[in-house]
Backbone as JSON Lines, residues from 0, in Angstrom:
{"i":0,"aa":"M","n":[19.97,-21.42,-16.58],"ca":[20.37,-21.87,-15.26],"c":[20.63,-20.7,-14.32]}
{"i":1,"aa":"F","n":[21.3,-19.67,-14.84],"ca":[21.63,-18.53,-14.0],"c":[20.37,-17.83,-13.49]}
{"i":2,"aa":"G","n":[19.35,-17.71,-14.34],"ca":[18.1,-17.06,-13.95],"c":[17.38,-17.81,-12.84]}
{"i":3,"aa":"R","n":[17.44,-19.14,-12.86],"ca":[16.79,-19.93,-11.81],"c":[17.46,-19.7,-10.45]}
{"i":4,"aa":"G","n":[18.77,-19.55,-10.45],"ca":[19.49,-19.31,-9.2],"c":[19.09,-17.99,-8.57]}
{"i":5,"aa":"I","n":[18.95,-16.98,-9.41],"ca":[18.52,-15.67,-8.9],"c":[17.11,-15.76,-8.37]}
{"i":6,"aa":"L","n":[16.23,-16.46,-9.08],"ca":[14.85,-16.6,-8.64],"c":[14.77,-17.33,-7.3]}
{"i":7,"aa":"K","n":[15.57,-18.39,-7.15],"ca":[15.58,-19.13,-5.88],"c":[16.09,-18.23,-4.75]}
{"i":8,"aa":"F","n":[17.15,-17.47,-5.02],"ca":[17.69,-16.58,-4.01],"c":[16.66,-15.53,-3.61]}
{"i":9,"aa":"A","n":[15.98,-14.93,-4.59],"ca":[14.97,-13.91,-4.3],"c":[13.82,-14.49,-3.49]}
{"i":10,"aa":"T","n":[13.43,-15.72,-3.79],"ca":[12.34,-16.36,-3.06],"c":[12.74,-16.61,-1.61]}
{"i":11,"aa":"V","n":[13.94,-17.13,-1.39],"ca":[14.42,-17.39,-0.04],"c":[14.58,-16.08,0.73]}
{"i":12,"aa":"A","n":[15.1,-15.04,0.07],"ca":[15.28,-13.75,0.74],"c":[13.93,-13.15,1.13]}
{"i":13,"aa":"A","n":[12.93,-13.25,0.25],"ca":[11.6,-12.71,0.57],"c":[10.97,-13.47,1.73]}
{"i":14,"aa":"L","n":[11.1,-14.79,1.74],"ca":[10.56,-15.58,2.84],"c":[11.25,-15.23,4.15]}
{"i":15,"aa":"F","n":[12.58,-15.07,4.1],"ca":[13.32,-14.71,5.3],"c":[12.86,-13.34,5.82]}
{"i":16,"aa":"A","n":[12.74,-12.37,4.92],"ca":[12.34,-11.02,5.33],"c":[10.94,-11.02,5.93]}
{"i":17,"aa":"A","n":[10.03,-11.78,5.32],"ca":[8.65,-11.81,5.82],"c":[8.55,-12.51,7.17]}
{"i":18,"aa":"T","n":[9.46,-13.44,7.43],"ca":[9.37,-14.25,8.63],"c":[10.22,-13.74,9.78]}
{"i":19,"aa":"F","n":[11.45,-13.34,9.51],"ca":[12.4,-13.11,10.58],"c":[12.79,-11.66,10.83]}
{"i":20,"aa":"V","n":[12.49,-10.75,9.93],"ca":[12.87,-9.36,10.15],"c":[11.98,-8.77,11.24]}
{"i":21,"aa":"P","n":[12.58,-8.21,12.29],"ca":[11.75,-7.67,13.38],"c":[10.97,-6.45,12.92]}
{"i":22,"aa":"K","n":[9.79,-6.28,13.49],"ca":[8.97,-5.11,13.2],"c":[8.3,-4.68,14.5]}
{"i":23,"aa":"A","n":[7.83,-3.46,14.52],"ca":[7.15,-2.96,15.7],"c":[5.84,-3.72,15.9]}
{"i":24,"aa":"A","n":[5.59,-4.14,17.12],"ca":[4.39,-4.91,17.41],"c":[3.16,-4.04,17.3]}
{"i":25,"aa":"D","n":[2.21,-4.51,16.53],"ca":[0.92,-3.85,16.39],"c":[1.03,-2.37,16.0]}
{"i":26,"aa":"A","n":[1.99,-2.04,15.17],"ca":[2.1,-0.67,14.7],"c":[1.26,-0.5,13.44]}
{"i":27,"aa":"S","n":[0.71,0.67,13.27],"ca":[-0.05,0.99,12.07],"c":[0.57,2.21,11.42]}
{"i":28,"aa":"V","n":[0.56,2.23,10.1],"ca":[1.08,3.36,9.35],"c":[-0.04,3.9,8.48]}
{"i":29,"aa":"Y","n":[-0.28,5.2,8.57],"ca":[-1.34,5.84,7.8],"c":[-0.75,7.01,7.01]}
{"i":30,"aa":"S","n":[-1.22,7.17,5.82],"ca":[-0.88,8.33,5.02],"c":[-2.1,9.23,5.05]}
{"i":31,"aa":"F","n":[-1.91,10.51,5.33],"ca":[-3.07,11.4,5.33],"c":[-2.75,12.7,4.61]}
{"i":32,"aa":"F","n":[-3.82,13.32,4.15],"ca":[-3.72,14.62,3.52],"c":[-4.8,15.5,4.11]}
{"i":33,"aa":"F","n":[-4.4,16.62,4.69],"ca":[-5.35,17.59,5.23],"c":[-5.46,18.73,4.23]}
{"i":34,"aa":"D","n":[-6.64,18.9,3.68],"ca":[-6.9,19.94,2.7],"c":[-7.55,21.11,3.42]}
{"i":35,"aa":"G","n":[-6.76,22.11,3.75],"ca":[-7.26,23.25,4.51],"c":[-7.41,24.49,3.66]}
{"i":36,"aa":"A","n":[-7.99,25.52,4.25],"ca":[-8.21,26.78,3.54],"c":[-6.91,27.57,3.38]}
{"i":37,"aa":"T","n":[-6.02,27.51,4.37],"ca":[-4.78,28.28,4.33],"c":[-3.56,27.38,4.13]}
{"i":38,"aa":"F","n":[-3.53,26.25,4.84],"ca":[-2.41,25.32,4.76],"c":[-2.93,23.92,4.43]}
{"i":39,"aa":"D","n":[-2.13,23.15,3.72],"ca":[-2.37,21.73,3.52],"c":[-1.26,20.99,4.25]}
{"i":40,"aa":"V","n":[-1.57,19.78,4.72],"ca":[-0.56,18.93,5.34],"c":[-0.61,17.57,4.65]}
{"i":41,"aa":"S","n":[0.53,17.12,4.17],"ca":[0.64,15.8,3.57],"c":[1.66,15.04,4.41]}
{"i":42,"aa":"A","n":[1.22,13.96,5.07],"ca":[2.11,13.3,6.03],"c":[1.82,11.82,6.15]}
{"i":43,"aa":"T","n":[2.79,11.11,6.7],"ca":[2.66,9.71,7.07],"c":[2.82,9.63,8.57]}
{"i":44,"aa":"V","n":[1.88,8.95,9.23],"ca":[1.88,8.83,10.68],"c":[2.04,7.36,11.05]}
{"i":45,"aa":"T","n":[2.92,7.06,11.98],"ca":[3.07,5.71,12.52],"c":[2.56,5.72,13.95]}
{"i":46,"aa":"T","n":[1.65,4.77,14.26],"ca":[1.07,4.69,15.6],"c":[1.32,3.31,16.2]}
{"i":47,"aa":"D","n":[1.23,3.23,17.53],"ca":[1.3,1.93,18.19],"c":[-0.11,1.37,18.34]}
{"i":48,"aa":"A","n":[-0.25,0.26,19.05],"ca":[-1.56,-0.39,19.2],"c":[-2.56,0.5,19.93]}
{"i":49,"aa":"G","n":[-2.09,1.44,20.74],"ca":[-2.99,2.33,21.47],"c":[-3.27,3.63,20.73]}
{"i":50,"aa":"N","n":[-2.92,3.7,19.44],"ca":[-3.12,4.88,18.59],"c":[-2.25,6.06,18.98]}
{"i":51,"aa":"N","n":[-1.23,5.84,19.8],"ca":[-0.27,6.89,20.13],"c":[0.63,7.13,18.93]}
{"i":52,"aa":"V","n":[0.79,8.37,18.53],"ca":[1.63,8.68,17.39],"c":[3.1,8.49,17.79]}
{"i":53,"aa":"L","n":[3.79,7.64,17.05],"ca":[5.21,7.4,17.29],"c":[6.07,8.32,16.44]}
{"i":54,"aa":"S","n":[5.61,8.6,15.21],"ca":[6.36,9.5,14.34],"c":[5.43,10.1,13.3]}
{"i":55,"aa":"I","n":[5.83,11.24,12.77],"ca":[5.11,11.9,11.69],"c":[6.15,12.46,10.73]}
{"i":56,"aa":"N","n":[5.95,12.2,9.43],"ca":[6.85,12.68,8.39],"c":[6.01,13.24,7.27]}
{"i":57,"aa":"G","n":[6.47,14.34,6.69],"ca":[5.73,14.93,5.58],"c":[6.05,16.4,5.45]}
{"i":58,"aa":"A","n":[5.03,17.16,5.0],"ca":[5.25,18.58,4.76],"c":[3.99,19.38,5.0]}
{"i":59,"aa":"V","n":[4.2,20.63,5.4],"ca":[3.13,21.62,5.46],"c":[3.24,22.4,4.16]}
{"i":60,"aa":"I","n":[2.14,22.5,3.43],"ca":[2.14,23.13,2.12],"c":[1.3,24.4,2.2]}
{"i":61,"aa":"G","n":[1.88,25.51,1.87],"ca":[1.18,26.8,1.93],"c":[2.15,27.9,2.26]}
{"i":62,"aa":"P","n":[1.66,29.08,2.55],"ca":[2.56,30.21,2.85],"c":[3.48,29.9,4.03]}
{"i":63,"aa":"G","n":[4.76,29.98,3.81],"ca":[5.72,29.73,4.87],"c":[5.83,28.26,5.26]}
{"i":64,"aa":"G","n":[5.19,27.38,4.51],"ca":[5.21,25.95,4.84],"c":[6.54,25.31,4.51]}
{"i":65,"aa":"T","n":[6.82,24.19,5.16],"ca":[8.08,23.49,4.97],"c":[7.9,22.04,5.42]}
{"i":66,"aa":"S","n":[8.96,21.25,5.36],"ca":[8.85,19.85,5.77],"c":[8.66,19.74,7.28]}
{"i":67,"aa":"I","n":[7.95,18.7,7.68],"ca":[7.7,18.45,9.11],"c":[9.0,17.98,9.74]}
{"i":68,"aa":"S","n":[9.41,18.65,10.81],"ca":[10.7,18.35,11.41],"c":[10.6,17.5,12.67]}
{"i":69,"aa":"G","n":[9.41,17.33,13.24],"ca":[9.33,16.5,14.42],"c":[7.98,16.56,15.1]}
{"i":70,"aa":"L","n":[7.79,15.63,16.0],"ca":[6.58,15.51,16.79],"c":[6.87,16.02,18.19]}
{"i":71,"aa":"E","n":[5.98,16.81,18.74],"ca":[6.15,17.29,20.11],"c":[5.81,16.16,21.09]}
{"i":72,"aa":"A","n":[6.46,16.15,22.24],"ca":[6.14,15.18,23.28],"c":[4.73,15.47,23.79]}
{"i":73,"aa":"V","n":[4.02,14.44,24.23],"ca":[2.64,14.61,24.71],"c":[2.62,15.58,25.88]}
{"i":74,"aa":"G","n":[1.65,16.5,25.88],"ca":[1.54,17.46,26.98],"c":[0.79,18.69,26.56]}
{"i":75,"aa":"S","n":[1.33,19.85,26.89],"ca":[0.7,21.1,26.48],"c":[1.79,22.15,26.32]}
{"i":76,"aa":"N","n":[1.49,23.1,25.46],"ca":[2.39,24.26,25.36],"c":[1.55,25.48,25.72]}
{"i":77,"aa":"A","n":[2.01,26.66,25.4],"ca":[1.32,27.88,25.83],"c":[-0.12,27.97,25.34]}
{"i":78,"aa":"S","n":[-0.43,27.37,24.19],"ca":[-1.76,27.56,23.61],"c":[-2.56,26.28,23.43]}
{"i":79,"aa":"W","n":[-1.92,25.12,23.37],"ca":[-2.64,23.9,23.01],"c":[-2.44,22.79,24.03]}
{"i":80,"aa":"N","n":[-3.48,22.05,24.28],"ca":[-3.37,20.76,24.95],"c":[-3.51,19.71,23.86]}
{"i":81,"aa":"Y","n":[-2.66,18.71,23.87],"ca":[-2.67,17.74,22.79],"c":[-2.3,16.37,23.35]}
{"i":82,"aa":"D","n":[-2.84,15.33,22.71],"ca":[-2.58,13.98,23.2],"c":[-1.84,13.1,22.19]}
{"i":83,"aa":"N","n":[-1.59,13.61,20.97],"ca":[-0.89,12.87,19.93],"c":[-1.49,11.49,19.68]}
{"i":84,"aa":"L","n":[-2.82,11.44,19.58],"ca":[-3.52,10.2,19.24],"c":[-4.07,10.32,17.83]}
{"i":85,"aa":"F","n":[-3.91,9.25,17.04],"ca":[-4.39,9.23,15.66],"c":[-4.9,7.83,15.36]}
{"i":86,"aa":"D","n":[-6.16,7.72,14.96],"ca":[-6.75,6.43,14.62],"c":[-7.29,6.53,13.2]}
{"i":87,"aa":"G","n":[-6.56,5.96,12.25],"ca":[-6.94,6.04,10.86],"c":[-8.23,5.32,10.52]}
{"i":88,"aa":"T","n":[-8.76,4.5,11.45],"ca":[-10.01,3.78,11.2],"c":[-11.22,4.51,11.78]}
{"i":89,"aa":"A","n":[-10.99,5.58,12.53],"ca":[-12.09,6.31,13.19],"c":[-12.41,7.59,12.42]}
{"i":90,"aa":"T","n":[-13.58,8.14,12.71],"ca":[-13.97,9.43,12.15],"c":[-14.35,10.35,13.3]}
{"i":91,"aa":"P","n":[-13.66,11.43,13.52],"ca":[-12.44,11.86,12.84],"c":[-11.22,11.06,13.32]}
{"i":92,"aa":"A","n":[-10.18,11.07,12.52],"ca":[-8.99,10.27,12.83],"c":[-8.18,10.84,13.98]}
{"i":93,"aa":"V","n":[-8.25,12.13,14.21],"ca":[-7.54,12.75,15.33],"c":[-8.53,13.02,16.46]}
{"i":94,"aa":"T","n":[-8.04,12.98,17.68],"ca":[-8.9,13.25,18.84],"c":[-8.99,14.76,19.05]}
{"i":95,"aa":"N","n":[-9.79,15.14,20.03],"ca":[-9.96,16.57,20.31],"c":[-8.63,17.24,20.63]}
{"i":96,"aa":"G","n":[-7.76,16.53,21.39],"ca":[-6.46,17.12,21.73],"c":[-5.58,17.29,20.52]}
{"i":97,"aa":"G","n":[-5.59,16.3,19.64],"ca":[-4.88,16.41,18.38],"c":[-3.41,16.04,18.43]}
{"i":98,"aa":"I","n":[-2.75,16.38,17.34],"ca":[-1.33,16.07,17.15],"c":[-0.58,17.4,17.03]}
{"i":99,"aa":"L","n":[0.48,17.55,17.8],"ca":[1.29,18.76,17.73],"c":[2.64,18.4,17.1]}
{"i":100,"aa":"F","n":[2.98,19.08,16.02],"ca":[4.24,18.81,15.32],"c":[4.86,20.12,14.88]}
{"i":101,"aa":"D","n":[6.16,20.03,14.58],"ca":[6.92,21.19,14.14],"c":[7.17,21.11,12.65]}
{"i":102,"aa":"A","n":[7.12,22.26,11.99],"ca":[7.52,22.38,10.6],"c":[8.22,23.72,10.48]}
{"i":103,"aa":"G","n":[9.48,23.68,10.11],"ca":[10.28,24.9,10.14],"c":[10.44,25.34,11.58]}
{"i":104,"aa":"S","n":[10.21,26.59,11.86],"ca":[10.34,27.08,13.23],"c":[8.98,27.28,13.9]}
{"i":105,"aa":"F","n":[7.92,26.69,13.33],"ca":[6.58,26.88,13.87],"c":[5.95,25.56,14.29]}
{"i":106,"aa":"A","n":[5.09,25.63,15.3],"ca":[4.33,24.47,15.75],"c":[2.96,24.48,15.05]}
{"i":107,"aa":"Y","n":[2.48,23.28,14.72],"ca":[1.17,23.12,14.1],"c":[0.38,22.11,14.91]}
{"i":108,"aa":"N","n":[-0.89,22.39,15.13],"ca":[-1.75,21.48,15.88],"c":[-2.9,21.05,14.96]}
{"i":109,"aa":"L","n":[-2.95,19.75,14.65],"ca":[-4.04,19.16,13.87],"c":[-4.97,18.5,14.88]}
{"i":110,"aa":"Y","n":[-6.22,18.96,14.96],"ca":[-7.13,18.46,15.98],"c":[-8.55,18.46,15.47]}
{"i":111,"aa":"S","n":[-9.45,17.86,16.25],"ca":[-10.86,17.81,15.86],"c":[-11.71,18.47,16.93]}
{"i":112,"aa":"S","n":[-12.86,18.92,16.51],"ca":[-13.88,19.41,17.4],"c":[-15.19,18.9,16.83]}
{"i":113,"aa":"G","n":[-15.78,17.94,17.51],"ca":[-16.93,17.25,16.94],"c":[-16.46,16.42,15.76]}
{"i":114,"aa":"T","n":[-17.07,16.63,14.6],"ca":[-16.63,15.89,13.41],"c":[-15.78,16.76,12.5]}
{"i":115,"aa":"S","n":[-15.48,17.99,12.9],"ca":[-14.67,18.89,12.08],"c":[-13.2,18.76,12.45]}
{"i":116,"aa":"I","n":[-12.33,18.97,11.46],"ca":[-10.89,18.91,11.64],"c":[-10.33,20.31,11.44]}
{"i":117,"aa":"Y","n":[-9.38,20.7,12.31],"ca":[-8.79,22.03,12.26],"c":[-7.28,21.93,12.27]}
{"i":118,"aa":"L","n":[-6.63,22.95,11.75],"ca":[-5.2,23.1,11.84],"c":[-4.92,24.49,12.39]}
{"i":119,"aa":"S","n":[-4.18,24.56,13.48],"ca":[-3.83,25.85,14.06],"c":[-2.32,25.98,14.11]}
{"i":120,"aa":"T","n":[-1.85,27.23,14.0],"ca":[-0.43,27.5,14.06],"c":[-0.23,28.96,14.45]}
{"i":121,"aa":"F","n":[0.98,29.27,14.89],"ca":[1.34,30.66,15.12],"c":[2.26,31.16,14.02]}
{"i":122,"aa":"N","n":[2.3,30.43,12.9],"ca":[3.03,30.9,11.73],"c":[2.37,32.19,11.26]}
{"i":123,"aa":"P","n":[3.1,33.3,11.17],"ca":[2.47,34.57,10.79],"c":[1.88,34.55,9.38]}
{"i":124,"aa":"D","n":[2.28,33.59,8.55],"ca":[1.71,33.48,7.21],"c":[0.4,32.71,7.19]}
{"i":125,"aa":"G","n":[-0.03,32.2,8.36],"ca":[-1.23,31.37,8.39],"c":[-2.15,31.75,9.52]}
{"i":126,"aa":"P","n":[-3.09,30.87,9.85],"ca":[-4.05,31.18,10.9],"c":[-3.36,31.27,12.26]}
{"i":127,"aa":"N","n":[-3.54,32.37,12.96],"ca":[-2.98,32.55,14.29],"c":[-4.1,32.28,15.28]}
{"i":128,"aa":"S","n":[-4.34,30.99,15.55],"ca":[-5.52,30.67,16.35],"c":[-5.27,29.47,17.24]}
{"i":129,"aa":"P","n":[-5.23,29.69,18.53],"ca":[-5.1,28.56,19.44],"c":[-6.39,27.75,19.5]}
{"i":130,"aa":"I","n":[-6.37,26.67,20.25],"ca":[-7.46,25.69,20.25],"c":[-8.81,26.29,20.61]}
{"i":131,"aa":"Y","n":[-8.84,27.33,21.46],"ca":[-10.13,27.9,21.86],"c":[-10.71,28.82,20.78]}
{"i":132,"aa":"N","n":[-9.96,29.08,19.73],"ca":[-10.46,29.87,18.6],"c":[-10.08,29.13,17.33]}
{"i":133,"aa":"P","n":[-10.89,28.12,16.91],"ca":[-10.49,27.21,15.83],"c":[-9.99,27.92,14.58]}
{"i":134,"aa":"G","n":[-9.0,27.28,13.97],"ca":[-8.34,27.87,12.81],"c":[-8.79,27.27,11.5]}
{"i":135,"aa":"D","n":[-7.87,26.73,10.76],"ca":[-8.01,26.32,9.38],"c":[-8.87,25.06,9.24]}
{"i":136,"aa":"L","n":[-10.17,25.24,9.09],"ca":[-11.09,24.12,8.93],"c":[-10.8,23.45,7.59]}
{"i":137,"aa":"G","n":[-10.76,22.12,7.58],"ca":[-10.47,21.41,6.34],"c":[-10.99,19.99,6.37]}
{"i":138,"aa":"T","n":[-10.66,19.24,5.35],"ca":[-11.05,17.84,5.28],"c":[-9.81,16.97,5.37]}
{"i":139,"aa":"L","n":[-9.95,15.83,6.0],"ca":[-8.84,14.92,6.22],"c":[-9.09,13.64,5.44]}
{"i":140,"aa":"T","n":[-8.14,13.24,4.61],"ca":[-8.22,12.0,3.85],"c":[-7.14,11.06,4.39]}
{"i":141,"aa":"V","n":[-7.53,9.85,4.79],"ca":[-6.61,8.91,5.42],"c":[-6.59,7.61,4.62]}
{"i":142,"aa":"A","n":[-5.4,7.03,4.43],"ca":[-5.27,5.73,3.78],"c":[-4.25,4.92,4.55]}
{"i":143,"aa":"A","n":[-4.53,3.63,4.74],"ca":[-3.58,2.75,5.41],"c":[-2.43,2.42,4.46]}
{"i":144,"aa":"V","n":[-1.23,2.28,5.01],"ca":[-0.05,1.93,4.23],"c":[0.32,0.49,4.57]}
{"i":145,"aa":"P","n":[0.49,-0.38,3.56],"ca":[0.81,-1.79,3.85],"c":[2.15,-1.93,4.58]}
{"i":146,"aa":"E","n":[2.22,-2.95,5.44],"ca":[3.46,-3.24,6.16],"c":[4.47,-3.89,5.22]}
{"i":147,"aa":"A","n":[5.72,-3.91,5.63],"ca":[6.78,-4.5,4.81],"c":[6.53,-5.98,4.53]}
{"i":148,"aa":"S","n":[5.99,-6.7,5.5],"ca":[5.73,-8.13,5.28],"c":[4.66,-8.33,4.21]}
{"i":149,"aa":"T","n":[3.72,-7.42,4.1],"ca":[2.7,-7.5,3.05],"c":[3.34,-7.33,1.68]}
{"i":150,"aa":"W","n":[4.24,-6.36,1.57],"ca":[4.96,-6.16,0.3],"c":[5.79,-7.4,-0.04]}
{"i":151,"aa":"A","n":[6.45,-7.99,0.96],"ca":[7.28,-9.17,0.71],"c":[6.42,-10.34,0.2]}
{"i":152,"aa":"M","n":[5.26,-10.54,0.8],"ca":[4.39,-11.63,0.36],"c":[3.87,-11.37,-1.06]}
{"i":153,"aa":"M","n":[3.57,-10.12,-1.38],"ca":[3.1,-9.79,-2.72],"c":[4.2,-10.05,-3.75]}
{"i":154,"aa":"L","n":[5.42,-9.64,-3.44],"ca":[6.54,-9.89,-4.35],"c":[6.81,-11.38,-4.52]}
{"i":155,"aa":"L","n":[6.67,-12.12,-3.42],"ca":[6.85,-13.57,-3.5],"c":[5.79,-14.19,-4.41]}
{"i":156,"aa":"G","n":[4.56,-13.71,-4.34],"ca":[3.5,-14.2,-5.21],"c":[3.79,-13.9,-6.67]}
{"i":157,"aa":"F","n":[4.26,-12.68,-6.95],"ca":[4.61,-12.34,-8.33],"c":[5.75,-13.21,-8.84]}
{"i":158,"aa":"A","n":[6.74,-13.47,-7.97],"ca":[7.85,-14.34,-8.37],"c":[7.35,-15.75,-8.68]}
{"i":159,"aa":"G","n":[6.39,-16.23,-7.87],"ca":[5.83,-17.56,-8.12],"c":[5.08,-17.62,-9.44]}
{"i":160,"aa":"V","n":[4.29,-16.61,-9.73],"ca":[3.56,-16.57,-11.0],"c":[4.54,-16.51,-12.17]}
{"i":161,"aa":"G","n":[5.59,-15.69,-12.02],"ca":[6.61,-15.61,-13.07],"c":[7.33,-16.92,-13.28]}
{"i":162,"aa":"F","n":[7.6,-17.63,-12.19],"ca":[8.28,-18.91,-12.28],"c":[7.41,-19.93,-13.01]}
{"i":163,"aa":"V","n":[6.13,-19.98,-12.66],"ca":[5.2,-20.91,-13.33],"c":[5.11,-20.59,-14.81]}
{"i":164,"aa":"A","n":[5.01,-19.31,-15.15],"ca":[4.93,-18.92,-16.56],"c":[6.22,-19.28,-17.28]}
{"i":165,"aa":"Y","n":[7.35,-19.15,-16.63],"ca":[8.64,-19.48,-17.23],"c":[8.76,-20.98,-17.5]}
{"i":166,"aa":"R","n":[8.26,-21.79,-16.56],"ca":[8.39,-23.25,-16.67],"c":[7.37,-23.88,-17.6]}
{"i":167,"aa":"R","n":[6.29,-23.19,-17.89],"ca":[5.23,-23.75,-18.72],"c":[5.75,-23.95,-20.15]}
{"i":168,"aa":"K","n":[5.52,-25.14,-20.67],"ca":[5.91,-25.45,-22.03],"c":[4.85,-24.94,-22.99]}
{"i":169,"aa":"A","n":[5.28,-24.31,-24.07],"ca":[4.33,-23.85,-25.07],"c":[3.85,-25.05,-25.89]}
{"i":170,"aa":"K","n":[2.54,-25.18,-26.03],"ca":[1.97,-26.25,-26.83],"c":[1.52,-25.66,-28.16]}
{"i":171,"aa":"P","n":[1.77,-26.38,-29.24],"ca":[1.31,-25.84,-30.52],"c":[-0.23,-25.79,-30.58]}
{"i":172,"aa":"A","n":[-0.74,-24.84,-31.33],"ca":[-2.19,-24.66,-31.43],"c":[-2.85,-25.86,-32.1]}
{"i":173,"aa":"F","n":[-2.21,-26.44,-33.11],"ca":[-2.72,-27.67,-33.74],"c":[-1.55,-28.43,-34.33]}
{"i":174,"aa":"R","n":[-1.75,-29.68,-34.56],"ca":[-0.71,-30.55,-35.11],"c":[-1.18,-31.22,-36.39]}
{"i":175,"aa":"L","n":[-0.3,-31.31,-37.31],"ca":[-0.59,-32.08,-38.52],"c":[-0.07,-33.5,-38.3]}
{"i":176,"aa":"A","n":[-0.91,-34.48,-38.53],"ca":[-0.47,-35.86,-38.31],"c":[0.21,-36.46,-39.48]}
């Protein structure tokens, strides 16, 4: 009896979460890995419906690399023009302007030129190359991350399958009359 109560509660909680918990409208979450010659970047990017990057979390891996500490506001700095647009369904996923983010005390610009992807930084341990002199050429791997409501529906399905299996009566393989 106690197990059924927990199962009912979990089912109701999952339905409530999938239905009523607010979420960002038309937001997409992508996980990407940039495999570069000098630096690698492993990050999760959240975008709105217009592919504007809302947040970036992850790490720069390589000499002097560290965790990503923030996204720069759209605009330009001394060396880069950037638009902070990322479309995980397009090739390349970043636009020519690219994404400018901070890791440690250095700025990094992930951008494309044609179909190639580059990473530039003024980190003295890495490529010192602004946008007009492309830096760390690499490959970008992108994967979509399921939304919370998708996870809730999947868990609800597993709970339903478990409940059916629990309720099913075992029938003997054969009977002697």
